[in-house]
Backbone as a ProteinNet text record, in pm:
[ID]
protein_1_A
[PRIMARY]
MQDQVTELTPTHVTNFIEQGFVKIEGAFPPDLAEEARAILWRDTGCNPDDPSTWTKPVVRLGFYSQPPFAAAANTATLRHAFDRLVGVGRWLPRENLGTFPIRFPSSGDPGDAGWHVDASFGTENPDFMSWRVNVHSKGRALLMLFLFSDVGPDDAPTRIRVGSHLEMARMLAPAGEQGHSLGELARNGFAETAQCAELAATGSAGTVYLCHPFLVHAAQPHRGTRPRFLAQPPLLPASGRLELTRSDRGYAPVELAIRSALDGGGV
[TERTIARY]
-7036.2	-6976.5	-6929.3	-6913.4	-6871.9	-6965	-6987	-7062.6	-6982.8	-7052.5	-6983.2	-6910.1	-6790.5	-6700	-6658	-6657.8	-6591	-6477.8	-6483.5	-6375.8	-6363.1	-6240.7	-6219.5	-6240.9	-6321.4	-6344.4	-6268.7	-6259.4	-6194.6	-6257.6	-6388.4	-6453.5	-6407.2	-6394.8	-6346.9	-6204	-6121.6	-5982.9	-5977.8	-6061.4	-6068.2	-6110.9	-6210	-6253.2	-6140.2	-6061	-5946.9	-5849.9	-5820	-5727	-5781	-5911	-5969.7	-6009.5	-6061.1	-6112.2	-6014	-5922.6	-5819.3	-5845.7	-5953.4	-5981.3	-6080.3	-6087.7	-6192.4	-6234.6	-6365	-6421.7	-6452.8	-6397.9	-6420.3	-6498.4	-6625.2	-6708.9	-6669.9	-6670.2	-6639.7	-6497.7	-6405.6	-6265.2	-6206.9	-6258.8	-6222.5	-6345.6	-6353.2	-6475.4	-6505.1	-6631.4	-6668.1	-6623.7	-6614.5	-6573.4	-6427.9	-6343.9	-6207.1	-6206.6	-6295.3	-6306	-6346.4	-6439.1	-6484.2	-6371.6	-6294.7	-6180.7	-6077.5	-6052.1	-5953.7	-5999.8	-6128.4	-6179.1	-6162	-6179.1	-6162.2	-6020.3	-5923.1	-5783.6	-5761.4	-5817.4	-5798.9	-5867.2	-5987.7	-6056.1	-5968.6	-5910.9	-5824.5	-5711.5	-5652	-5535.4	-5571.1	-5696.1	-5734.5	-5741	-5761.2	-5781.4	-5921.6	-6009.4	-6148.3	-6240.7	-6355.3	-6457.4	-6558.6	-6576.8	-6670.9	-6815.4	-6847.8	-6984	-7003.2	-6898.6	-6907.4	-6854.2	-6942.3	-6896.9	-6826	-6843.4	-6773	-6622.5	-6578.8	-6434.6	-6378.4	-6465.1	-6420.8	-6388.2	-6275.5	-6245.6	-6168.6	-6120.1	-6043.5	-6113.8	-6103	-6166.5	-6098.5	-5969.8	-5898.9	-5790.2	-5776.8	-5669.5	-5593.9	-5464.1	-5382.9	-5307.5	-5325	-5255.8	-5161.1	-5058.9	-4952.2	-4980.8	-4876.2	-4885	-4931.3	-5016.4	-5071.9	-5051.5	-4994.2	-4968.5	-5033.2	-5121.3	-5191.4	-5275.7	-5314.2	-5380.7	-5496.4	-5591.4	-5701.1	-5656.1	-5552.9	-5502.5	-5428.2	-5340.4	-5265.8	-5359.1	-5462.1	-5556	-5636.5	-5677.7	-5755.3	-5675.3	-5546	-5461.1	-5425	-5455.4	-5404.8	-5512.8	-5633.5	-5739.3	-5714.7	-5774.2	-5760.6	-5816.8	-5927.5	-5987.5	-5888.7	-5820.5	-5725.6	-5601.5	-5550.9	-5431.6	-5459.5	-5576.1	-5611.5	-5621.9	-5678.2	-5690.2	-5552.7	-5461.7	-5325.8	-5258.8	-5273	-5215.9	-5272.7	-5401.4	-5466.6	-5427.8	-5412.3	-5384.5	-5236	-5154.5	-5011	-4925.5	-4974.4	-4901.4	-4853.2	-4860	-4815.4	-4665.6	-4630.7	-4490.5	-4436.4	-4521.1	-4472.6	-4510.9	-4563.6	-4600	-4556	-4541.2	-4495.8	-4613.9	-4632	-4740.1	-4722.4	-4832.1	-4827.7	-4835.6	-4747.6	-4749.3	-4822.9	-4857.5	-4930	-5011.8	-5089.4	-5163.4	-5111.2	-5101.6	-5036.8	-5119.6	-5095.5	-5157.8	-5310.1	-5370.1	-5514.9	-5552.5	-5607.5	-5666.1	-5810.9	-5832.1	-5964.8	-6036.8	-6147.9	-6218.3	-6342.2	-6353.6	-6463.8	-6560.2	-6689.1	-6784.6	-6737.2	-6737.8	-6687.1	-6733.5	-6764.5	-6799.5	-6676.8	-6561.7	-6439.1	-6366.5	-6276.4	-6191.2	-6085.9	-6077.3	-5975.7	-5833.6	-5818.1	-5685.3	-5605.2	-5666.6	-5591	-5677.4	-5769.1	-5868.5	-5835.9	-5709.4	-5671.7	-5653	-5672.7	-5648.6	-5500.3	-5468.7	-5328.5	-5315.7	-5193.5	-5159	-5064.7	-5056.2	-4968.6	-4826.8	-4731.3	-4591.4	-4537.3	-4429.5	-4382.8	-4232.1	-4155.4	-4012.8	-3962.3	-3840.8	-3789.5	-3851.4	-3915.8	-3990.1	-3900.5	-3769.5	-3679.5	-3667.1	-3709.1	-3705.8	-3818.6	-3791.4	-3897.6	-4004.7	-3973.1	-4070.9	-4150	-4274.6	-4348.5	-4382	-4381.7	-4408.5	-4292.5	-4179.5	-4065.9	-4064.3	-4155.2	-4164.2	-4202.6	-4164.7	-4168.3	-4251.1	-4287.4	-4357.3	-4294.9	-4271.2	-4226.1	-4314.2	-4290.6	-4378.7	-4373.3	-4266.4	-4255.1	-4316	-4374	-4432.8	-4335.9	-4214.8	-4114.1	-4168.7	-4166.7	-4207.5	-4354.7	-4436.5	-4579.9	-4641.5	-4710.4	-4782.4	-4929.7	-4989.1	-5128.7	-5146	-5243.7	-5300.3	-5420.8	-5433.8	-5545.4	-5620.3	-5751.6	-5837.2	-5914.6	-5881.4	-5946.3	-6050.2	-6176.9	-6283.3	-6303.3	-6270	-6286.9	-6413	-6491.9	-6624.6	-6714.2	-6844.8	-6936.8	-6915.6	-6907.5	-6881.4	-6990.2	-7078.8	-7182	-7141.9	-7229.7	-7196.1	-7158.3	-7209.6	-7180.1	-7063.3	-7004.7	-6903.3	-6760.8	-6736.9	-6604.6	-6544.7	-6623.7	-6563.6	-6454.7	-6350.4	-6246.3	-6306.8	-6270.7	-6315.6	-6214.7	-6263.6	-6180	-6211.1	-6110.1	-6128.4	-6109.8	-6220.5	-6221.7	-6141.4	-6045.1	-5963.9	-5847.9	-5830.5	-5724	-5584.6	-5571.9	-5440.5	-5379.7	-5463.2	-5411.7	-5346.3	-5409.7	-5350.6	-5222.5	-5221.2	-5100.6	-4985.5	-5012.8	-4906.7	-4845.7	-4931.2	-4880.6	-4799.2	-4835.3	-4759.2	-4624.3	-4619.7	-4497.2	-4396	-4443	-4353.9	-4235.4	-4252.5	-4136.4	-4029.5	-4066.4	-3971	-3885.1	-3912.3	-3828.3	-3815	-3695.7	-3672.1	-3684.1	-3644.2	-3648.4	-3791.2	-3882.6	-4021.3	-4045	-4153.3	-4191.2	-4215.9	-4192.6	-4228.1	-4376.5	-4429.7	-4568.8	-4591.4	-4493.5	-4505.6	-4517.1	-4438.2	-4444.8	-4578.5	-4624.8	-4750.4	-4869.9	-4861.1	-4973.7	-4973.9	-4877.3	-4862.2	-4989.7	-5056.9	-5181	-5304.9	-5285.9	-5400.5	-5461.2	-5379.7	-5424.8	-5539.9	-5530.8	-5634.6	-5642.6	-5534.4	-5532.9	-5634.7	-5676.8	-5772.5	-5910.5	-5931.8	-6058	-6177.7	-6154	-6265.1	-6311	-6236.1	-6271.6	-6396.7	-6478	-6593.5	-6546.4	-6622.8	-6587.3	-6674.7	-6613.8	-6683.9	-6644	-6739.9	-6712.7	-6691.6	-6583.4	-6547.9	-6626.7	-6754.2	-6841.8	-6844.2	-6895.9	-6909.3	-6923.3	-6950.5	-6961.9	-6824	-6814.2	-6688.8	-6648.8	-6522.5	-6475	-6455.6	-6498.1	-6477.2	-6335.3	-6275.9	-6144.3	-6151.3	-6099.4	-6079.6	-5933.5	-5911	-5776.5	-5762.1	-5668.1	-5656.1	-5520.6	-5519.9	-5392.9	-5312.1	-5180.9	-5101.1	-5104.9	-5143.8	-5149.1	-5288	-5382.2	-5518.7	-5522.4	-5580.5	-5594.3	-5714.5	-5695.1	-5799.9	-5787.1	-5886.2	-5886.7	-5975	-5942.4	-6027.3	-6138.8	-6226.7	-6331	-6378.8	-6446.4	-6497.6	-6600.8	-6611.7	-6706.1	-6835.9	-6944	-7073.3	-7172.2	-7124.3	-7210.9	-7214.9	-7242.3	-7259.4	-7162.7	-7099.7	-7008	-6873	-6763.6	-6631	-6607.8	-6523.6	-6487.6	-6348.4	-6337.5	-6210.3	-6166.1	-6049.4	-5998.7	-5847.5	-5792.5	-5647.5	-5614.2	-5496.2	-5458.3	-5315.2	-5289.3	-5153.1	-5125.1	-4999.3	-4963.6	-4945	-4961.3	-4910.6	-4775.7	-4673.2	-4537	-4501.3	-4432.9	-4388.5	-4265	-4262.3	-4151.7	-4019.3	-4021.8	-3899	-3865.3	-3949.4	-3925.4	-3997.1	-4049.6	-4118.1	-4197.9	-4282.1	-4351.6	-4259.8	-4281.7	-4198.7	-4283.4	-4236.2	-4312.7	-4254.1	-4143	-4080.9	-4038.2	-4132.7	-4104.6	-4077.3	-3969.8	-3934.4	-4038.6	-4103.6	-4205.6	-4345	-4353.9	-4479.5	-4585.8	-4540.3	-4632.3	-4671.1	-4734.1	-4767.5	-4889.1	-4881	-4994.7	-5087.3	-5214.4	-5308.1	-5260.7	-5193.2	-5146.4	-5043.3	-4967.2	-4870.8	-4937.9	-5035.1	-5107.3	-5178.4	-5226.7	-5293	-5196.9	-5074	-4975.3	-4941	-4918.8	-4883.6	-4996.7	-5121.5	-5232.5	-5239.5	-5206.8	-5204.7	-5097.4	-4990.6	-4878.8	-4886.9	-5007.1	-5031	-4953.2	-4923.3	-4858.4	-4711.7	-4654.2	-4513.3	-4422.4	-4297.2	-4198.9	-4162.9	-4105.9	-4065.7	-3919
-985.9	-1037.1	-926.9	-806.6	-695.1	-577.7	-499	-375.9	-277.6	-184.2	-79.2	10.7	52.6	119.9	254.4	356.9	482.2	510.6	453.2	467.2	334.6	289.8	157.8	159	65.4	43.6	-82.1	-108.5	-232.7	-357.5	-356.9	-472.4	-491.1	-380.3	-388.9	-441	-398	-444.1	-593.3	-639.2	-782.3	-859.8	-807	-871.5	-876.9	-769.5	-768.9	-881.4	-896.2	-1000	-1138.2	-1159.9	-1292.1	-1320.2	-1218.2	-1238.6	-1197.4	-1105.7	-1068.5	-944.6	-872.9	-751.4	-664.2	-538.2	-447.8	-363	-341.2	-261.7	-122.2	-20.5	118	190	216	293.3	440.7	510.2	653.3	682.9	593.4	615.5	733.5	757.8	878.6	925.4	1054.5	1111.2	1058.5	1036.3	989.6	1083.2	1214.7	1305.1	1280.5	1236.5	1199.9	1076.7	981.8	862.1	900.5	994.6	1038	1105.8	1192.6	1258.2	1155.4	1057.4	954.8	869.2	834.4	752.8	823.3	955	1028.6	1011.5	1014.2	994.2	850.7	756.8	616.4	581.2	632.5	607.8	653.4	771.4	823.3	726.8	670.8	585.3	444	403.6	272.3	271.9	388.9	395.1	355.3	336.3	297.1	417.2	406.4	510.7	469.6	549.1	509.8	498.8	563.9	562	464.6	386.3	293.8	156.7	67.5	-65	-145.7	-109.9	-184.5	-165.7	-61.9	-39.2	-115.3	-181.8	-257.2	-400.3	-416.8	-543.2	-643.7	-602.9	-693.2	-710.3	-829.1	-847.2	-768.3	-738.4	-661.3	-577.7	-454	-364.5	-322.4	-343.1	-307.9	-178.2	-84.1	44.1	58.1	141.8	151.1	246.3	299.3	381.4	523.1	579.3	712.1	797.5	916.6	1006.5	1143.3	1156.8	1284	1314.9	1442.1	1484.4	1396.5	1353.9	1274.2	1140.5	1081.9	953.6	972.6	1074	1100.6	1137.9	1217.3	1257.6	1138.6	1048.9	931.6	840.8	834.3	744.7	801.5	928.8	993.4	1069.2	1019.3	1084.4	1061.6	1146.8	1131.4	997.3	954.8	826.1	712.3	712.6	604.5	614.6	735.2	749.1	698.3	729	680.6	528.5	472.2	327	261	320.5	265.7	266.5	377.4	385.1	275.5	252	155.2	11.7	-20.4	-158.9	-191.9	-93.4	-117.3	-52.4	57.8	125.1	262.5	356	493	492.3	554.6	561.9	435.2	335.7	206.6	182.3	282	267.6	391.4	374.8	483.1	538.8	671.2	729.3	695.7	675.9	646.9	777.3	790.5	906.4	875.3	749.7	709	585.3	542.2	416.8	319	194	93.2	50.8	-70	-121.2	-116.1	-71.9	-72.8	-184.9	-296.6	-394.8	-354	-290.3	-241.3	-353.7	-399.6	-515.6	-470.5	-524.5	-490.7	-608.5	-578.6	-687.8	-781.6	-911.1	-1008.4	-1147.2	-1227.6	-1367.5	-1456.3	-1399.4	-1477.6	-1484.6	-1579.6	-1596.2	-1485.7	-1405.6	-1299.8	-1353.1	-1479.5	-1541	-1512.9	-1446.2	-1411.8	-1428.7	-1525.1	-1536.2	-1644.9	-1683.1	-1785.6	-1730.4	-1816	-1777	-1751.7	-1650.8	-1616.4	-1523.3	-1502.7	-1390.9	-1301.7	-1175.3	-1083	-1093.8	-1120.5	-1129.1	-991.3	-986.4	-856.4	-835.3	-940.1	-915.7	-1014.8	-988.1	-1065.5	-1025	-907.7	-866	-815.9	-812.5	-775	-887.4	-1008.4	-1122.1	-1108.2	-1118.5	-1102.4	-1211.1	-1324.4	-1432.1	-1408.5	-1358.8	-1319.4	-1438.7	-1560.5	-1676.7	-1706.8	-1640.4	-1655.8	-1548.5	-1449.5	-1347.7	-1414.1	-1352.6	-1425.1	-1355.1	-1435.5	-1389.8	-1463	-1391.3	-1462.6	-1426	-1494.3	-1480.6	-1340.4	-1265.6	-1127.3	-1028.6	-1080.3	-996.9	-887.6	-929.4	-835.4	-756.5	-622.7	-536.7	-503.3	-550.5	-522	-524.9	-416.1	-412.5	-444.7	-401.4	-430.3	-450.4	-531.1	-532.6	-439.6	-353.7	-258.5	-266.7	-259.4	-257.6	-126.6	-38.3	92.2	83.6	101	96.7	236.5	249.4	376.9	379.6	274.5	272.3	191.2	205.5	120.9	-24	-114.5	-255.1	-340	-394.4	-484	-629	-722.4	-865	-912.3	-845.6	-887.1	-811.7	-718.1	-628.1	-673	-802.9	-859.3	-816.6	-824.1	-792.1	-893	-846	-935.9	-1036.8	-1162.8	-1267.1	-1280.2	-1289.6	-1297.8	-1426.6	-1498.2	-1612.1	-1565	-1555.5	-1496.4	-1583.5	-1521.4	-1592.3	-1669.7	-1664.3	-1742.5	-1696.1	-1571.8	-1519.4	-1600	-1659.2	-1735.9	-1865.5	-1932.6	-2054.5	-2023.3	-1911.1	-1873.4	-1845.6	-1781.1	-1756	-1887.6	-1986	-2116.5	-2185.4	-2163.8	-2222.3	-2153.5	-2022.2	-1945.1	-1958.6	-1977.2	-1974	-2069.5	-2195.5	-2286.1	-2245.1	-2161.4	-2121.1	-2002.3	-1941.9	-1835.6	-1716	-1655.8	-1533	-1555.1	-1672.8	-1700.4	-1703.2	-1753.2	-1760.2	-1856.1	-1833.9	-1916.2	-1828.6	-1885.5	-1816.9	-1836.5	-1752.3	-1768.9	-1906.1	-1951.8	-2083.2	-2193.1	-2183.6	-2283.7	-2277.8	-2156	-2141.5	-2186.9	-2167.2	-2199.9	-2344.4	-2421.4	-2558.9	-2640.2	-2620.2	-2693.1	-2608	-2497.2	-2411.6	-2348.5	-2333.6	-2277.7	-2359.2	-2490.4	-2580.9	-2576.7	-2538.2	-2532.1	-2431.9	-2338.4	-2236.2	-2254.5	-2367.4	-2388.6	-2394.5	-2426.2	-2435.7	-2299.3	-2194.7	-2060.3	-2009.6	-1934.3	-1870	-1770	-1755.2	-1662.7	-1538.3	-1423	-1295.2	-1215.1	-1143.3	-1056.8	-914.1	-852.1	-716.7	-612.4	-600.9	-504.7	-372.5	-269.5	-141	-28.2	88.1	206.6	269	352	422.5	501.8	490.4	553	454.4	330.7	224.9	170.6	137.2	73.2	-47.7	-158.4	-276.5	-280	-278.4	-293.5	-438.5	-508.7	-652.9	-690.8	-798.7	-854.8	-898.2	-877.6	-911.2	-1058.6	-1147.6	-1290.1	-1335.3	-1243.8	-1282.2	-1340.7	-1459.3	-1523.5	-1462.8	-1424.9	-1358	-1391.9	-1354	-1387.1	-1290.7	-1275.2	-1200.2	-1292.7	-1238.5	-1318.6	-1246.3	-1317.5	-1251.6	-1144.7	-1047.9	-936.8	-972.7	-985.8	-1022.6	-905.5	-786.6	-670.1	-594.1	-464.3	-382.8	-265.7	-225.5	-112	-156.5	-105.3	-147.4	-120.3	-202.8	-188.8	-129.1	-20.6	48.1	25.5	-34	-68.3	-58.1	-6.9	-5.7	-102.5	-162	-261.5	-238.1	-119.9	-90.9	-156.5	-182.2	-222.1	-98.9	-118.3	-21	-74.1	8.7	-37.3	-18.3	-115.6	-101.7	-12.4	77.1	171.8	101.1	-10.7	-83.5	-189.2	-201	-300.3	-431.9	-453.6	-580	-565.1	-661.9	-667.3	-728.4	-690.5	-741.1	-833.1	-954.7	-1055.2	-1087.2	-1023.4	-1045.5	-911.3	-826.9	-694.9	-707.3	-645.1	-653.3	-586.8	-481.9	-412.6	-471.4	-574.4	-642.1	-546.2	-438.7	-341.2	-379.1	-492.7	-544.9	-474	-447.3	-393.3	-509.3	-480.3	-586.8	-672.1	-611.4	-691.1	-794.6	-761.6	-856.7	-955.5	-906.9	-994.6	-1106.7	-1078.1	-1182.4	-1297.2	-1264.3	-1368.6	-1444.1	-1370.6	-1435.6	-1525.1	-1482.2	-1566.3	-1694.9	-1685.3	-1803.9	-1902.4	-1849.9	-1933.7	-1958.2	-1942.8	-1965.6	-1869.6	-1749.2	-1647.1	-1669.3	-1770.5	-1798.7	-1705.4	-1699.2	-1618.2	-1681.6	-1601.6	-1648.9	-1618.7
-4523.6	-4401.2	-4308.2	-4362.5	-4279.7	-4303.9	-4200.4	-4217.3	-4301.8	-4365.2	-4438.3	-4338.9	-4377.1	-4284.3	-4340.7	-4259.4	-4294.6	-4197.1	-4077.4	-3979.2	-3904.5	-3885.6	-3827.9	-3676.9	-3631.5	-3489.2	-3446.5	-3315.6	-3271.8	-3333.8	-3354.6	-3416.9	-3560.8	-3633.7	-3771.1	-3775.2	-3682.4	-3678.1	-3648.7	-3556.7	-3527.6	-3651.6	-3724.2	-3848.2	-3950	-3958.2	-4050	-4013.5	-3887.1	-3843	-3877.9	-3856.9	-3876	-4020.5	-4090.8	-4225.9	-4334.5	-4301.7	-4396	-4478.1	-4450.2	-4527.1	-4450.4	-4490.4	-4444.2	-4563.9	-4576.5	-4685.9	-4634.3	-4700.2	-4659.4	-4768.4	-4741	-4832.9	-4822.4	-4934.7	-4933.7	-4891.1	-4923.7	-4888.2	-4965.3	-5085.1	-5160.4	-5236.6	-5270.9	-5328	-5468.8	-5501.6	-5636.2	-5747.8	-5719	-5825.9	-5865.7	-5770.2	-5806	-5895.5	-5866.6	-5950.1	-6092.3	-6104	-6236.8	-6314	-6246.6	-6311.7	-6355.6	-6270.5	-6303	-6421.2	-6424.5	-6535	-6669.4	-6671.4	-6796.9	-6850.2	-6760.4	-6801.1	-6847.8	-6775.6	-6810.1	-6942	-6963	-7090.1	-7207	-7193.9	-7300.9	-7330.8	-7226.7	-7245.9	-7290.6	-7273.2	-7325.8	-7477.7	-7537.4	-7681.2	-7722.7	-7624.8	-7651.5	-7636.3	-7700.6	-7691.4	-7585.5	-7480.1	-7374.3	-7423	-7536.6	-7588.2	-7704.1	-7735	-7848.8	-7808.1	-7761.4	-7717.4	-7825.6	-7951.3	-8056.3	-8048.4	-7975.7	-7959.1	-7839.9	-7764.1	-7646.9	-7689.6	-7751.7	-7819.7	-7734.7	-7616.6	-7531.9	-7397.3	-7336.9	-7205.6	-7095.1	-7111.6	-7009.6	-7076.2	-7031.3	-7074.9	-6949	-6948.4	-6831.7	-6858.4	-6766.2	-6775.3	-6657	-6674.7	-6576	-6461.5	-6405.3	-6284.9	-6320.5	-6233.4	-6256	-6131.4	-6151.7	-6038.9	-6057.2	-6156.8	-6174.6	-6051.1	-6033.6	-5909.2	-5862.9	-5948.6	-5892.9	-5835.6	-5891.9	-5842.3	-5710.4	-5706.6	-5583.1	-5469.1	-5500.7	-5396.2	-5346	-5435.6	-5395.2	-5302.9	-5324.5	-5245	-5109.1	-5083.8	-4962.8	-4886	-4886.7	-4808.8	-4659.6	-4579	-4434.3	-4387.6	-4449.1	-4412.2	-4431.4	-4545.1	-4572.7	-4485.6	-4465.1	-4380.6	-4239.1	-4186.7	-4053.5	-4052.5	-4159.8	-4168.3	-4178.5	-4254.7	-4264.5	-4127	-4055.5	-3921.1	-3831.9	-3845.2	-3756.7	-3788.7	-3916.2	-3956.2	-3963.5	-4001.1	-4022	-3914.4	-3855.7	-3749.8	-3790.8	-3698	-3724.5	-3756.3	-3868.8	-3909.5	-3971.3	-3993.2	-4044.8	-4190.6	-4258.6	-4399	-4476.1	-4607.5	-4693.8	-4774.2	-4773.6	-4854	-5001.8	-5068.9	-5212.4	-5290.8	-5388.2	-5476.3	-5606.3	-5625.2	-5745	-5712.2	-5808.7	-5794.8	-5898.7	-5858.9	-5942.9	-6062.2	-6106	-6227.5	-6222.2	-6332.7	-6349.1	-6446.4	-6398.7	-6490.9	-6521.2	-6632.3	-6669.7	-6744.1	-6688.3	-6743.6	-6819.7	-6942.1	-7030.4	-7039.9	-7062.7	-7082	-7192.3	-7163.8	-7260.5	-7221.9	-7320.5	-7294.5	-7292.2	-7328.3	-7334.8	-7202.4	-7191.9	-7074.1	-7074.6	-6967.9	-6966.8	-6957.3	-6920.2	-6917	-6792.4	-6693.8	-6573.3	-6448.7	-6452.3	-6346.2	-6243.4	-6231.4	-6135.8	-5995.3	-5896.2	-5756.8	-5735.4	-5652.4	-5629.2	-5509.2	-5466.3	-5378.8	-5457.9	-5421	-5492.5	-5437.3	-5525.2	-5484.7	-5453.7	-5373.3	-5328	-5338.1	-5371.3	-5395.2	-5500.7	-5549.2	-5661.7	-5793.5	-5795.2	-5913.6	-6027.4	-6003.5	-6112.4	-6215.2	-6177.4	-6268.7	-6370.5	-6500.1	-6600.2	-6594.5	-6532.9	-6518.4	-6389.9	-6403.9	-6283.9	-6195.3	-6249.1	-6165.1	-6070.4	-6091.1	-5999.7	-5891.1	-5899.4	-5795.2	-5664	-5552	-5425.9	-5317.2	-5219.5	-5099	-4981.3	-4869.7	-4749.8	-4630.5	-4520.3	-4404.6	-4343.2	-4371	-4324.5	-4424	-4532.1	-4636.9	-4681.4	-4711.9	-4760.3	-4879	-4868.5	-4978.3	-4987.1	-4890.9	-4900.3	-4761	-4724.4	-4597.1	-4614.5	-4726	-4755.5	-4905.2	-4942.1	-5076.5	-5073.3	-5174.1	-5175.2	-5307.5	-5298.7	-5417.1	-5417.9	-5509.9	-5523.4	-5635.2	-5601.7	-5701.3	-5759.7	-5889.5	-5958.9	-6044.5	-6037.9	-6097.8	-6006.2	-6022.7	-5947.5	-5991	-5894.5	-5925.7	-5860.1	-5944.1	-5895.9	-5915.5	-5881.8	-5890.4	-6030.5	-6136.3	-6273.4	-6335.7	-6261.4	-6317.6	-6287.7	-6288.4	-6263.8	-6130.1	-6020.9	-5891.5	-5856.1	-5791.9	-5743.7	-5647.2	-5662.7	-5570.6	-5457.3	-5336	-5216.7	-5141.6	-5100.3	-5011.8	-4867.6	-4798	-4664.5	-4568.1	-4499.1	-4401.3	-4460.8	-4591.7	-4657	-4618.8	-4571.4	-4533	-4419.1	-4334.9	-4221.7	-4269.6	-4363.4	-4418.9	-4494.6	-4565.9	-4640	-4545.3	-4431.6	-4333.4	-4286	-4261.4	-4216.8	-4326.1	-4451.2	-4561.5	-4578.8	-4555.4	-4578.7	-4465.5	-4343.5	-4227.7	-4238.5	-4279.5	-4283.7	-4384.8	-4483.5	-4587.2	-4546.2	-4430.9	-4377.6	-4469	-4466.7	-4543.5	-4693.3	-4740.6	-4884.4	-4936.7	-4855.8	-4896	-5010.8	-5080.6	-5194.4	-5315.5	-5432.4	-5556.5	-5584.6	-5673.3	-5713.7	-5775.9	-5852.7	-5913.7	-5811	-5704.6	-5598.1	-5525.1	-5495.6	-5423.2	-5506	-5637	-5724.3	-5770.7	-5726	-5776.4	-5757.3	-5645.3	-5618	-5643.1	-5714.3	-5742.9	-5619.6	-5513.9	-5386.9	-5328.4	-5349.8	-5298.5	-5146.8	-5080.7	-4934.6	-4880.2	-4964.4	-4919.6	-4982.7	-5049.9	-5120.8	-5026.7	-4899	-4803.6	-4754.5	-4784.7	-4737.6	-4809.3	-4736.2	-4798.4	-4902.6	-5009.7	-5117.3	-5111.7	-5129.3	-5128	-5250.5	-5310.1	-5424	-5375.8	-5420.4	-5375.4	-5455.4	-5422.4	-5489.2	-5411.6	-5475.6	-5407.8	-5507.9	-5456.8	-5541.7	-5561.7	-5664.5	-5690.3	-5566.8	-5527.8	-5405.4	-5291.9	-5312.7	-5213.4	-5224.7	-5110.5	-5108	-5015.8	-5064.3	-4981.2	-4938	-4807.3	-4752.5	-4709.9	-4771.1	-4755.2	-4698.2	-4622.2	-4575.6	-4697.3	-4696.7	-4816.3	-4854.3	-4761.8	-4793	-4839.1	-4853.8	-4888.6	-5030.2	-5044.7	-5174.9	-5246.3	-5372.3	-5447.5	-5595.5	-5672.5	-5814.9	-5891.4	-6018.7	-6110.8	-6159.8	-6243.6	-6307.3	-6432.2	-6524	-6644.7	-6611.2	-6698.6	-6682.9	-6756.3	-6681	-6739.6	-6740.3	-6704.6	-6699.2	-6830.1	-6821.4	-6942.3	-6951.4	-6839.5	-6838.9	-6784.8	-6840.7	-6796	-6647.2	-6588.5	-6447.4	-6435.9	-6358.5	-6338.1	-6194	-6177	-6043.9	-6043.6	-5934	-5913.1	-5800.7	-5807.8	-5707.8	-5657.7	-5601.3	-5555.3	-5420.2	-5391	-5254.8	-5167	-5036.5	-4940.3	-4895.7	-4906.9	-4879.5	-4732.6	-4672.4	-4533.2	-4525.3	-4427.5	-4415.2	-4390.6	-4319.2	-4288	-4391.9	-4494.7	-4598.3	-4576.3	-4455.3	-4426.9	-4297.7	-4270.1	-4142.1	-4037.3	-3911.9	-3802.4	-3714.4	-3694.1	-3619.9	-3483.6	-3448.2	-3316.2	-3257.3	-3227.3	-3171.2	-3021	-2975.8	-2833.9	-2744.7	-2798.4	-2718.1	-2737.8	-2823.2	-2853.1	-2906.8	-2967.8	-3025.6	-3167.9	-3180.2	-3312.1	-3371.6	-3500.6	-3573.9	-3612	-3639.6	-3678.2	-3795.1	-3893.2	-4006.9	-3962.2	-3858.3	-3802.2	-3707.5	-3631	-3538.8	-3613.6	-3734	-3811.9	-3841.2	-3877.6	-3906.5	-3779.9	-3671.3	-3545.5	-3496.2	-3514.6	-3470.2	-3553.7	-3681.2	-3765.7	-3722.4	-3663.7	-3617.7	-3467.5	-3412.5	-3269.2	-3180.5	-3233.4	-3151.9	-3129.1	-3195.2	-3171.7	-3248.6	-3209.4	-3279.3	-3412.1	-3501.7	-3633.6	-3654.3
[MASK]
+++++++++++++++++++++++++++++++++++++++++++++++++++++++++++++++++++++++++++++++++++++++++++++++++++++++++++++++++++++++++++++++++++++++++++++++++++++++++++++++++++++++++++++++++++++++++++++++++++++++++++++++++++++++++++++++++++++++++++++++++++++++++++++++++++++++++++

């Protein structure tokens, strides 16, 4: 649905506002992905050359700040894209990359393939279904998908509901600052966005998908032959949230998407 991107043009920005994501090929060098995978393989406890050791459909690893991860998160291409989508000075540089859900070939249900949006505040609660999202996207400026391995159609690519961020904005707006919990949003299985076209987030290692924080997405089983390595960190807003009523009307595209969903009205 979108051309491959290395630098954002006005057309790409418009697509981001309307579709909820932009795909950036070559956002970071493949050699960084290879260095990072070596570290991740070690921490999985699995042997990359022995599939018999790949006994789980998904292994989740924590935050990584070693040089290849930090460098991948801070390339000039990505910094320029952050400025363009979120605004100059309105985002915080990442010193690490967040959770890695590493998916292995498996015929079994990974147990985490439901449609959802990523929550951004209230995360101190141990019950993740109580984590919250509000119309100002408190705690999150972008959802990001960093591909650290080649991801084809059979390699458990993240599923994206194109344009679903607009419906989510309309659902969140009446709840104001309190927003909704994941449990509340998932009550209907995100049926409100079921009419959206579905896209698989495929690409070569070094590709990054920059997504609106309200974009509905889901995992899926891995039907390929080689494990999929992906990071899904947020880009954090410098002010703690997005601003939807700027006096100078200097709205960033991530904010314009929400305002367009609400017919441009104030919140």
